[in-house]
DOTOR-133864 format. One record per atom (N, C-alpha, C): residue in three letters; y, x, z. Coordinates in steps of 0.2 Angstrom, whole numbers, padded with zeros to 4 digits, always signed. Example, Ala and Ser with C-alpha at 12.3 -4.5 7.8 and 13.67 -1.06 7.14 Angstrom:
! residues 2
Ala-0028+0066+0039 Ala-0022+0062+0039 Ala-0016+0066+0039 Ser-0011+0064+0035 Ser-0005+0068+0036 Ser+0000+0064+0039 
//
This chain:
! residues 197
Met-0054-0009+0295 Met-0052-0014+0291 Met-0057-0020+0293 Ala-0054-0026+0295 Ala-0059-0031+0298 Ala-0061-0035+0292 Lys-0067-0037+0292 Lys-0071-0041+0287 Lys-0068-0048+0287 Glu-0067-0051+0280 Glu-0064-0057+0280 Glu-0069-0061+0276 Asn-0075-0063+0279 Asn-0079-0067+0274 Asn-0078-0074+0275 Ser-0077-0078+0269 Ser-0076-0085+0268 Ser-0083-0089+0269 Glu-0081-0094+0272 Glu-0088-0099+0272 Glu-0088-0104+0267 Ser-0082-0104+0262 Ser-0082-0108+0256 Ser-0088-0106+0252 Ser-0089-0111+0246 Ser-0095-0109+0242 Ser-0094-0104+0239 Leu-0099-0100+0238 Leu-0098-0093+0234 Leu-0102-0094+0227 Ser-0100-0100+0224 Ser-0104-0102+0218 Ser-0102-0097+0212 Leu-0095-0094+0213 Leu-0093-0090+0207 Leu-0094-0082+0208 Leu-0098-0081+0215 Leu-0099-0075+0217 Leu-0103-0070+0211 Ala-0108-0074+0207 Ala-0112-0070+0202 Ala-0110-0072+0196 Glu-0104-0076+0196 Glu-0103-0080+0189 Glu-0097-0075+0185 Thr-0100-0070+0181 Thr-0095-0066+0177 Thr-0094-0070+0170 Ser-0097-0075+0168 Ser-0096-0077+0161 Ser-0089-0080+0161 Ser-0085-0082+0165 Ser-0079-0084+0165 Ser-0074-0081+0163 Phe-0069-0082+0159 Phe-0065-0077+0156 Phe-0059-0075+0162 Trp-0059-0080+0168 Trp-0054-0079+0171 Trp-0057-0075+0179 Tyr-0064-0074+0178 Tyr-0066-0071+0184 Tyr-0063-0063+0185 Pro-0062-0061+0191 Pro-0063-0064+0197 Pro-0057-0067+0200 Leu-0052-0070+0196 Leu-0046-0072+0199 Leu-0048-0079+0200 Asp-0053-0083+0196 Asp-0055-0090+0198 Asp-0059-0090+0205 Tyr-0062-0085+0206 Tyr-0065-0083+0213 Tyr-0060-0082+0218 Cys-0055-0078+0218 Cys-0051-0078+0224 Cys-0047-0083+0224 Tyr-0045-0087+0219 Tyr-0041-0094+0220 Tyr-0045-0098+0224 Gln-0052-0099+0222 Gln-0056-0103+0225 Gln-0057-0103+0232 Arg-0058-0096+0235 Arg-0060-0095+0242 Arg-0053-0097+0245 Gln-0048-0097+0242 Gln-0041-0098+0247 Gln-0040-0107+0246 Asn-0043-0111+0242 Asn-0043-0117+0241 Asn-0036-0118+0237 Met-0035-0114+0233 Met-0029-0114+0228 Met-0032-0116+0220 Val-0027-0119+0217 Val-0028-0122+0211 Val-0026-0115+0206 Leu-0030-0113+0200 Leu-0027-0108+0197 Leu-0021-0111+0192 Pro-0016-0106+0192 Pro-0010-0108+0188 Pro-0013-0108+0180 Lys-0007-0110+0176 Lys-0009-0112+0169 Lys-0011-0104+0167 Leu-0016-0104+0163 Leu-0018-0098+0160 Leu-0020-0100+0153 Glu-0019-0094+0148 Glu-0021-0096+0141 Glu-0023-0088+0139 Gln-0029-0088+0135 Gln-0031-0083+0131 Gln-0028-0081+0125 Val-0025-0075+0124 Val-0020-0073+0118 Val-0024-0068+0114 Glu-0022-0067+0108 Glu-0024-0061+0104 Glu-0018-0056+0106 Pro-0021-0050+0105 Pro-0016-0044+0106 Pro-0009-0044+0102 Asp-0009-0047+0097 Asp-0004-0048+0092 Asp+0001-0053+0095 Gln-0001-0057+0099 Gln+0002-0062+0102 Gln+0005-0060+0109 Ile+0005-0054+0111 Ile+0008-0051+0117 Ile+0014-0047+0114 Pro+0021-0049+0118 Pro+0026-0045+0115 Pro+0028-0038+0118 Gln+0030-0034+0115 Gln+0032-0027+0118 Gln+0037-0028+0123 Pro+0038-0023+0129 Pro+0033-0018+0128 Pro+0026-0019+0132 Phe+0024-0026+0134 Phe+0019-0029+0137 Phe+0012-0027+0133 Gln+0013-0027+0126 Gln+0008-0025+0122 Gln+0005-0018+0123 Ser+0009-0014+0122 Ser+0008-0007+0123 Ser+0005-0005+0130 Leu+0006-0009+0135 Leu+0004-0008+0143 Leu-0003-0011+0144 Val-0005-0016+0140 Val-0011-0020+0141 Val-0017-0018+0136 Val-0014-0018+0130 Val-0019-0017+0124 Val-0022-0010+0123 His-0027-0008+0126 His-0029-0002+0126 His-0036+0000+0130 Gln-0039+0005+0129 Gln-0045+0006+0132 Gln-0045+0012+0139 Lys-0039+0013+0141 Lys-0037+0017+0146 Lys-0037+0013+0154 Asp-0038+0016+0159 Asp-0036+0013+0165 Asp-0029+0012+0166 Met-0028+0007+0169 Met-0021+0003+0169 Met-0016+0008+0174 Thr-0019+0011+0179 Thr-0015+0014+0185 Thr-0011+0020+0181 Pro-0014+0025+0177 Pro-0011+0030+0174 Pro-0006+0028+0168 Thr-0008+0022+0165 Thr-0004+0019+0160 Thr+0003+0017+0163 Leu+0003+0014+0169 Leu+0009+0012+0171 Leu+0012+0017+0175 Glu+0009+0022+0178 Glu+0012+0027+0180 Glu+0016+0032+0175 Gly+0013+0032+0169 Gly+0017+0036+0165 Gly+0022+0031+0161 Phe+0023+0025+0162 Phe+0027+0021+0159 Phe+0033+0021+0164 His+0032+0020+0171 His+0037+0019+0176 His+0040+0027+0179 Gly+0037+0032+0177 Gly+0037+0039+0179 Gly+0037+0039+0186 Asp+0031+0037+0189 Asp+0031+0037+0198 Asp+0024+0036+0199 Gln+0022+0038+0205 Gln+0015+0037+0207 Gln+0015+0030+0210 Ile+0009+0027+0209 Ile+0007+0020+0212 Ile+0002+0019+0219 Tyr+0003+0015+0222 Tyr-0001+0014+0228 Tyr-0003+0006+0228 Ile-0008+0004+0232 Ile-0010-0003+0232 Ile-0008-0006+0239 Glu-0007-0012+0239 Glu-0006-0016+0244 Glu-0010-0022+0244 Val-0014-0023+0249 Val-0021-0029+0248 Val-0017-0035+0251 Leu-0017-0041+0247 Leu-0015-0046+0249 Leu-0021-0049+0253 His-0027-0050+0249 His-0033-0054+0252 His-0039-0050+0250 Arg-0044-0051+0255 Arg-0050-0047+0253 Arg-0056-0052+0256 Asp-0062-0050+0253 Asp-0068-0054+0254 Asp-0074-0050+0253 Tyr-0077-0048+0258 Tyr-0083-0043+0257 Tyr-0088-0043+0261 Ser-0094-0040+0259 Ser-0100-0041+0264 Ser-0104-0034+0260 Asp-0110-0033+0263 Asp-0114-0027+0260 Asp-0115-0028+0253 Gln-0115-0034+0250 Gln-0117-0035+0243 Gln-0111-0036+0238 Tyr-0105-0037+0241 Tyr-0099-0039+0237 Tyr-0093-0036+0240 Tyr-0088-0035+0236 Tyr-0081-0034+0239 Tyr-0075-0036+0233 Phe-0072-0040+0235 Phe-0067-0044+0231 Phe-0060-0042+0234 Arg-0055-0041+0230 Arg-0049-0041+0234 Arg-0043-0044+0229 Glu-0038-0046+0232 Glu-0031-0046+0227 Glu-0026-0041+0230 Val-0023-0038+0225 Val-0019-0033+0226 Val-0012-0033+0223 Val-0007-0030+0225 Val-0002-0028+0221 Val-0001-0021+0221 Leu+0001-0018+0215 Leu+0001-0011+0214 Leu+0010-0010+0214 Lys+0012-0005+0218 Lys+0019-0003+0220 Lys+0019+0004+0217 Leu+0026+0005+0216 Leu+0028+0012+0214 Leu+0030+0014+0221 Glu+0029+0021+0221 Glu+0029+0025+0228 Glu+0037+0026+0229 Lys+0042+0027+0224 Lys+0049+0029+0225 Lys+0053+0022+0228 Asn+0052+0016+0226 Asn+0056+0011+0228 Asn+0052+0004+0229 His+0045+0005+0229 His+0041+0000+0232 His+0041-0008+0228 Gln+0043-0005+0221 Gln+0044-0011+0217 Gln+0035-0013+0215 Pro+0034-0020+0214 Pro+0028-0021+0211 Pro+0027-0021+0204 Val+0022-0017+0200 Val+0022-0016+0194 Val+0015-0020+0191 Glu+0011-0023+0195 Glu+0005-0025+0193 Glu+0002-0030+0199 Phe+0000-0036+0197 Phe-0006-0040+0202 Phe-0012-0040+0199 Gly-0017-0038+0204 Gly-0024-0038+0201 Gly-0029-0042+0206 Ala-0033-0046+0203 Ala-0039-0048+0206 Ala-0045-0044+0204 Ile-0049-0042+0208 Ile-0055-0037+0207 Ile-0061-0038+0211 Arg-0066-0038+0207 Arg-0073-0037+0211 Arg-0075-0030+0209 Ile-0077-0026+0216 Ile-0079-0020+0215 Ile-0086-0019+0217 Phe-0091-0016+0213 Phe-0098-0015+0214 Phe-0099-0008+0219 Leu-0098-0009+0224 Leu-0098-0004+0229 Leu-0105-0001+0229 Glu-0110-0004+0229 Glu-0117-0001+0228 Glu-0117+0003+0223 Arg-0113+0002+0218 Arg-0115+0008+0213 Arg-0110+0014+0212 Leu-0107+0014+0217 Leu-0103+0020+0218 Leu-0106+0024+0224 Pro-0103+0031+0223 Pro-0106+0036+0228 Pro-0101+0035+0235 Arg-0104+0038+0239 Arg-0102+0036+0245 Arg-0095+0037+0247 Asn-0093+0043+0246 Asn-0086+0046+0246 Asn-0081+0041+0242 Ala-0083+0039+0237 Ala-0080+0034+0233 Ala-0078+0027+0236 Arg-0083+0025+0239 Arg-0083+0019+0242 Arg-0079+0020+0249 Glu-0079+0024+0252 Glu-0075+0026+0259 Glu-0067+0027+0256 Ala-0066+0029+0251 Ala-0058+0029+0249 Ala-0057+0021+0246 Ile-0061+0018+0244 Ile-0060+0011+0242 Ile-0058+0008+0247 Leu-0062+0008+0253 Leu-0061+0003+0259 Leu-0055+0006+0263 Lys-0052+0012+0262 Lys-0046+0014+0265 Lys-0041+0009+0262 Glu-0041+0007+0256 Glu-0036+0002+0253 Glu-0029+0004+0253 His-0029+0010+0250 His-0022+0013+0249 His-0021+0016+0241 Met-0026+0019+0240 Met-0026+0022+0233 Met-0029+0017+0227 Pro-0026+0016+0221 Pro-0028+0013+0216 Pro-0036+0015+0214 Leu-0040+0011+0211 Leu-0047+0012+0210 Leu-0047+0017+0204 Gly-0043+0017+0200 Gly-0043+0022+0194 Gly-0043+0029+0198 His-0038+0030+0202 His-0037+0038+0205 His-0043+0039+0208 Ile-0046+0034+0212 Ile-0051+0036+0216 Ile-0058+0038+0212 Leu-0058+0034+0206 Leu-0064+0036+0202 Leu-0063+0043+0199 Glu-0057+0044+0197 Glu-0055+0051+0194 Glu-0057+0056+0200 Asn-0053+0055+0206 Asn-0054+0060+0211 Asn-0061+0063+0212 His-0065+0057+0212 His-0072+0059+0215 His-0076+0059+0208 Gln-0074+0061+0203 Gln-0078+0062+0197 Gln-0083+0057+0195 Val-0081+0051+0196 Val-0086+0045+0194 Val-0085+0043+0187 Glu-0090+0045+0182 Glu-0089+0044+0176 Glu-0089+0036+0174 His-0084+0034+0170 His-0083+0027+0168 His-0079+0026+0163 Val-0080+0020+0158 Val-0075+0017+0153 Val-0072+0011+0155 Ser-0066+0010+0152 Ser-0063+0005+0153 Ser-0064+0000+0147 Cys-0066-0006+0148 Cys-0068-0010+0141 Cys-0065-0017+0142 Pro-0058-0018+0140 Pro-0054-0024+0140 Pro-0060-0029+0137 Ile-0060-0035+0140 Ile-0064-0041+0138 Ile-0059-0046+0133 Gly-0053-0046+0135 Gly-0049-0050+0131 Gly-0041-0050+0135 Tyr-0037-0054+0132 Tyr-0030-0054+0135 Tyr-0027-0061+0136 Leu-0022-0061+0140 Leu-0021-0068+0144 Leu-0013-0067+0145 Arg-0011-0073+0145 Arg-0004-0074+0148 Arg-0005-0080+0154 Met+0000-0080+0158 Met+0000-0084+0164 Met+0006-0087+0165 Glu+0007-0093+0167 Glu+0013-0097+0170 Glu+0013-0096+0177 Pro+0017-0091+0179 Pro+0017-0089+0187 Pro+0017-0095+0190 Asp+0013-0095+0196 Asp+0013-0100+0202 Asp+0017-0096+0207 Gln+0017-0100+0214 Gln+0021-0098+0219 Gln+0018-0091+0222 Leu+0011-0090+0222 Leu+0009-0084+0224 Leu+0010-0078+0219 Ile+0010-0079+0212 Ile+0013-0073+0209 Ile+0020-0073+0209 Lys+0024-0078+0209 Lys+0031-0077+0210 Lys+0032-0073+0217 Lys+0029-0074+0222 Lys+0031-0071+0228 Lys+0029-0064+0227 Thr+0023-0062+0224 Thr+0020-0056+0224 Thr+0024-0051+0218 Leu+0026-0054+0213 Leu+0028-0050+0207 Leu+0036-0051+0206 Gly+0039-0057+0209 Gly+0046-0058+0207 Gly+0046-0064+0203 Asp+0052-0067+0203 Asp+0054-0073+0198 Asp+0054-0070+0191 Ser+0051-0075+0187 Ser+0051-0073+0178 Ser+0057-0077+0175 Lys+0060-0072+0171 Lys+0065-0077+0167 Lys+0063-0080+0161 Gly+0057-0078+0159 Gly+0053-0082+0154 Gly+0047-0086+0157 Gln+0043-0089+0153 Gln+0038-0093+0155 Gln+0032-0089+0157 Trp+0030-0084+0153 Trp+0024-0081+0155 Trp+0024-0074+0157 His+0019-0072+0161 His+0017-0065+0162 His+0011-0064+0159 Tyr+0010-0057+0157 Tyr+0005-0056+0152 Tyr+0000-0049+0155 Gly-0006-0050+0153 Gly-0011-0046+0156 Gly-0018-0046+0152 Arg-0022-0044+0156 Arg-0030-0043+0152 Arg-0035-0044+0157 Arg-0041-0046+0155 Arg-0047-0047+0159 Arg-0050-0040+0157 Asn-0052-0036+0162 Asn-0055-0029+0160 Asn-0062-0027+0165 Arg-0066-0023+0162 Arg-0071-0021+0165 Arg-0073-0014+0165 Leu-0073-0011+0171 Leu-0075-0004+0171 Leu-0082-0003+0173 Ser-0086+0001+0168 Ser-0093+0002+0167 Ser-0095+0009+0168 Asn-0100+0010+0171 Asn-0104+0017+0170 Asn-0107+0019+0164 Pro-0109+0026+0164 Pro-0112+0027+0157 Pro-0119+0022+0155 Ser-0123+0020+0161 Ser-0128+0016+0160 Ser-0126+0009+0157 Gly-0119+0007+0157 Gly-0116+0001+0156 Gly-0116-0005+0161 Glu-0118-0003+0167 Glu-0117-0007+0173 Glu-0110-0008+0174 Ser-0107-0013+0177 Ser-0101-0014+0180 Ser-0099-0011+0185 Leu-0094-0008+0186 Leu-0092-0004+0192 Leu-0086-0009+0195 Ala-0083-0013+0190 Ala-0077-0017+0193 Ala-0076-0022+0188 Glu-0075-0029+0190 Glu-0072-0033+0185 Glu-0065-0035+0188 Ile-0060-0035+0183 Ile-0052-0035+0184 Ile-0049-0040+0181 Ile-0045-0044+0183 Ile-0039-0047+0180 Ile-0033-0044+0182 Glu-0029-0041+0177 Glu-0023-0037+0178 Glu-0017-0040+0176 Ile-0012-0043+0179 Ile-0006-0046+0177 Ile+0001-0042+0178 Leu+0005-0042+0174 Leu+0010-0037+0174 Leu+0017-0042+0176 Pro+0021-0039+0179 Pro+0028-0043+0180 Pro+0032-0043+0174 Glu+0036-0048+0172 Glu+0041-0048+0166 Glu+0047-0044+0168 Thr+0050-0045+0173 Thr+0056-0043+0175 Thr+0057-0036+0175 Gln+0051-0033+0180 Gln+0052-0026+0182 Gln+0051-0022+0174 Ile+0046-0024+0170 Ile+0044-0021+0164 Ile+0050-0022+0159 Glu+0054-0028+0159 Glu+0058-0027+0154 Glu+0065-0023+0157 Leu+0065-0023+0163 Leu+0071-0019+0166 Leu+0071-0011+0163 Glu+0064-0009+0163 Glu+0064-0001+0162 Glu+0062+0000+0155 Ser+0062-0005+0151 Ser+0059-0004+0144 Ser+0064-0001+0140 
//
C-alpha cells in the first residue's frame, strides 16, 4: 500500500475536540468544504436509523445483522505516517457490493498489537472484525449523533437520497485504560436502509 502523505496543514491532526473529527480533517486534506451537518438527539433520528446508530456496540456486526450478510471495506482515501493513520472508507455487502456505510476514521496504530496493525493496513476487513479476531479489548463509546445533507462525495459513495438527510454518529473505540484506539464518523445511506427495513 503506497503512502499518501498530504503536504497541507495538519492543524486538525491532534484536534479531537471538534464534533466532526476526523471527517473535518479528511475533507481539509482534500481541500473540500464539509457538507451541511447538524448534531441531533437520539429521539430525532427516525427508524430504522435510530436502532442502527444509537447503541454502544461496534457498527460492523450491527449492520451485518440488519442486512444478513458479511461486510468488507473499500478505502477511498488514506493519509498515514508512523504517528497516525486516517482513512475514508465505504463498507459494502459481500453478496451484492451495496454500500451500507461511509466512514471517516483515525486509527491509533501504535496502541494496537502488531498483528492487528498488519491486518488494518491490508485494507479489506472492517476494524471491528480485526479487533475481535485479534482479541483486542475495547469498548464503543458514542459521543453524539448527527445528520448530514449529502454532498457529491457522499452521493457518489452511498447513492442518491430521496430525502434531505443521512444519519450517523461520532464514535470512539477505547481500550480498557481509556485510551482512544479509533475516532470515527459513521454515516448510513438512506436508500439502502429503507429498502431493507
